[in-house]
C-alpha positions in Angstrom: -21.5 -14.4 -20.8 -19.0 -12.7 -18.5 -19.6 -9.1 -17.5 -16.7 -6.5 -17.5 -15.7 -7.5 -14.0 -17.2 -10.9 -13.2 -16.8 -12.6 -9.8 -14.1 -14.9 -11.0 -12.5 -12.5 -13.4 -12.9 -11.9 -17.1 -11.3 -14.1 -19.8 -10.4 -12.5 -23.1 -9.9 -14.1 -26.5 -6.3 -15.1 -25.6 -7.4 -16.6 -22.3 -6.0 -13.8 -20.1 -7.9 -13.4 -16.8 -8.9 -9.8 -16.0 -9.6 -8.1 -12.7 -12.3 -9.5 -10.5 -15.1 -7.3 -9.0 -13.2 -7.4 -5.7 -10.0 -6.2 -7.5 -11.9 -3.3 -9.0 -13.7 -2.2 -5.8 -10.4 -2.6 -3.9 -8.7 -0.3 -6.3 -11.5 2.3 -6.0 -11.1 2.2 -2.2 -7.3 2.4 -2.1 -7.2 5.1 -4.8 -9.6 7.3 -2.9 -12.5 7.1 -5.4 -14.5 5.7 -2.5 -14.1 7.6 0.8 -14.1 6.3 4.3 -17.6 5.5 5.6 -19.1 5.8 2.1 -22.0 3.5 1.5 -21.5 0.7 -1.0 -24.8 0.0 -2.7 -24.9 -3.3 -4.6 -27.2 -1.9 -7.3 -25.0 1.1 -7.9 -21.8 -0.9 -7.9 -23.3 -3.4 -10.3 -24.1 -0.7 -12.8 -20.8 1.2 -12.3 -18.6 -1.9 -12.8 -20.8 -3.9 -15.2 -21.1 -6.8 -12.9 -24.0 -8.9 -11.6 -25.3 -8.1 -8.1 -24.4 -11.5 -6.9 -20.8 -10.9 -8.0 -20.8 -7.5 -6.2 -22.2 -9.1 -3.1 -19.5 -11.8 -3.1 -16.8 -9.1 -3.7 -18.0 -7.0 -0.7 -17.9 -10.1 1.5 -14.3 -10.8 0.4 -13.3 -7.2 1.0 -14.9 -7.3 4.4 -12.5 -10.2 5.4 -9.6 -8.0 4.2 -10.7 -5.2 6.5 -11.5 -2.7 3.7 -15.3 -2.9 3.9 -17.6 -3.3 6.9 -21.1 -4.8 6.6 -23.7 -3.3 9.0 -26.9 -5.3 9.7 -29.9 -3.9 7.9 -27.8 -1.1 6.5 -25.6 -2.8 3.9 -21.9 -2.2 3.4 -19.6 0.8 3.6 -15.9 1.6 3.3 -14.3 1.0 6.6 -12.6 4.0 8.2 -9.3 3.3 10.0 -8.6 5.3 13.1 -5.3 6.8 14.1 -4.8 4.2 16.8 -5.3 1.4 14.3 -3.1 3.0 11.7 -0.3 3.1 14.4 -0.9 -0.6 15.1 -0.8 -1.5 11.4 2.5 0.4 11.1 3.9 -1.4 14.1 3.2 -4.7 12.4 4.8 -3.3 9.2 7.9 -2.5 11.2 8.4 -6.1 12.2 7.5 -7.6 8.8 9.3 -5.1 6.6 12.3 -5.3 8.9 12.4 -9.1 8.3 12.0 -8.6 4.6 14.8 -6.0 4.5 17.1 -8.5 6.2 16.1 -11.3 3.8 16.6 -8.9 0.8 20.1 -8.2 2.0 20.8 -11.9 2.0 19.4 -12.4 -1.5 20.4 -9.2 -3.3 21.9 -9.5 -6.8 23.9 -7.0 -8.8 20.8 -6.2 -10.9 18.8 -5.6 -7.7 21.6 -3.3 -6.4 21.5 -1.3 -9.6 17.7 -0.9 -9.4 17.7 0.0 -5.7 20.4 2.6 -6.2 18.6 4.1 -9.2 15.4 4.5 -7.1 17.5 6.1 -4.3 19.0 8.6 -6.8 15.5 9.4 -8.1 14.3 10.0 -4.6 17.2 12.4 -4.0 16.3 14.3 -7.2 12.7 14.4 -6.3 13.4 16.0 -2.9 15.8 18.5 -4.5 13.1 19.6 -6.9 10.3 19.5 -4.5 8.4 16.8 -6.4 6.3 15.3 -3.6 4.2 13.1 -5.8 7.3 11.8 -7.6 9.0 11.0 -4.3 5.9 9.2 -3.1 5.8 7.1 -6.2 9.5 6.2 -5.8 8.8 5.4 -2.1 6.2 2.8 -3.1 8.6 1.4 -5.7 11.4 1.1 -3.1 9.3 -0.7 -0.5 7.8 -3.0 -3.2 11.2 -3.8 -4.6 12.7 -4.7 -1.3 9.7 -7.0 -0.6 10.1 -8.7 -4.0 13.9 -9.2 -3.5 13.2 -10.7 0.0 11.3 -13.7 -1.4 9.0 -13.7 1.7 5.7 -14.4 0.0 3.7 -14.9 3.3 5.0 -11.6 4.7 4.3 -9.8 1.4 0.7 -11.1 1.4 0.1 -9.8 4.9 1.7 -6.4 4.1 -0.4 -6.0 0.9 -3.6 -6.3 3.0 -2.3 -3.9 5.6 -1.3 -1.4 2.9 -4.9 -1.4 1.6 -6.3 -0.6 5.0 -3.8 2.1 5.8 -3.4 3.9 2.5 -5.1 7.2 3.5 -3.0 7.6 6.6 0.1 7.0 4.4 -1.1 9.6 2.0 -1.5 12.2 4.8 2.0 11.4 5.9 3.5 11.7 2.4 1.9 15.1 2.0 3.0 16.4 5.4 5.3 19.4 4.8 9.0 18.4 5.2 8.3 14.7 5.4 10.3 13.7 2.3 13.4 15.5 3.7 13.1 13.5 6.9 12.4 10.1 5.3 15.0 10.4 2.4 18.1 9.6 4.6 16.2 6.8 6.2 15.4 5.3 2.8 19.0 5.7 1.6 20.2 3.9 4.8 17.9 1.0 3.9 19.2 0.9 0.3 22.8 1.0 1.4 22.4 -1.7 4.0 20.6 -4.0 1.5 23.1 -3.4 -1.2 25.9 -4.1 1.2 24.3 -7.4 2.0 24.2 -6.4 5.7 21.1 -8.1 6.9 21.3 -6.8 10.5 21.8 -3.2 9.3 19.0 -3.5 6.8 16.5 -4.7 9.4 17.6 -1.9 11.8 17.4 0.7 9.1 13.9 -0.3 8.0 12.7 -0.4 11.7 14.1 3.0 12.2 12.3 4.4 9.2 8.9 2.9 10.2 9.4 3.9 13.8 9.7 7.5 12.4 6.4 6.9 10.6 4.7 5.9 13.8 6.0 9.0 15.7 4.8 11.3 12.9 1.3 9.9 12.3 -0.3 11.8 15.2 1.1 15.1 13.8 -0.7 14.7 10.5 -3.9 13.0 11.6 -5.9 16.1 11.1 -4.8 16.5 7.5 -7.7 16.0 5.0 -6.3 15.2 1.5 -8.7 15.2 -1.4 -7.2 12.1 -3.0 -5.3 9.1 -1.8 -1.7 8.3 -2.7 0.4 5.8 -0.8 3.7 6.8 0.6 5.6 7.1 3.8 
């Protein structure tokens, strides 16, 4: 009988596959429930998530290949901590891939996409005006995700999803940095305008400019120690 989070996912009465053990642990890591360098004990995870130890072991092996977990000989597994230098490297890769995706999105954008992107942009402006940092961060995630979806670049999106999981804590620090939304808002609006105008070259340039700003700002916020993780740049 399947446990709550079996290795291959759970199947309900209507045949819907639920989250795997790897999905559940991944979410705990990227949400901040599990902190960097925290030990991941198979017996404890098995009890916490209602899964067999074999399923947990397989999940940890999978997450190690994704760069979220590191396995140490004779000491088990722990959440992998990402250094500032690695966070910058990850963002440099994002700059290339998300620039490509922004250009492709500009080539594929529809009227419905334009409406949604502009609604997100208006929401970001309202969030900055009201000082709603968490709301702005959520809209930031939606914007980046929507541009990736419109781009149709499935390979790039898969790589970016993995990089996002590794870099989520540095992104949170950046999102919480005083004044950051005011800096990034015009950058995001420039991306939206270029994509909606179907200007692929301008869209790529705007996205690269935005992520270059992220790279330049990361060292300033590296000493921040937020209590919970929330993605946003």
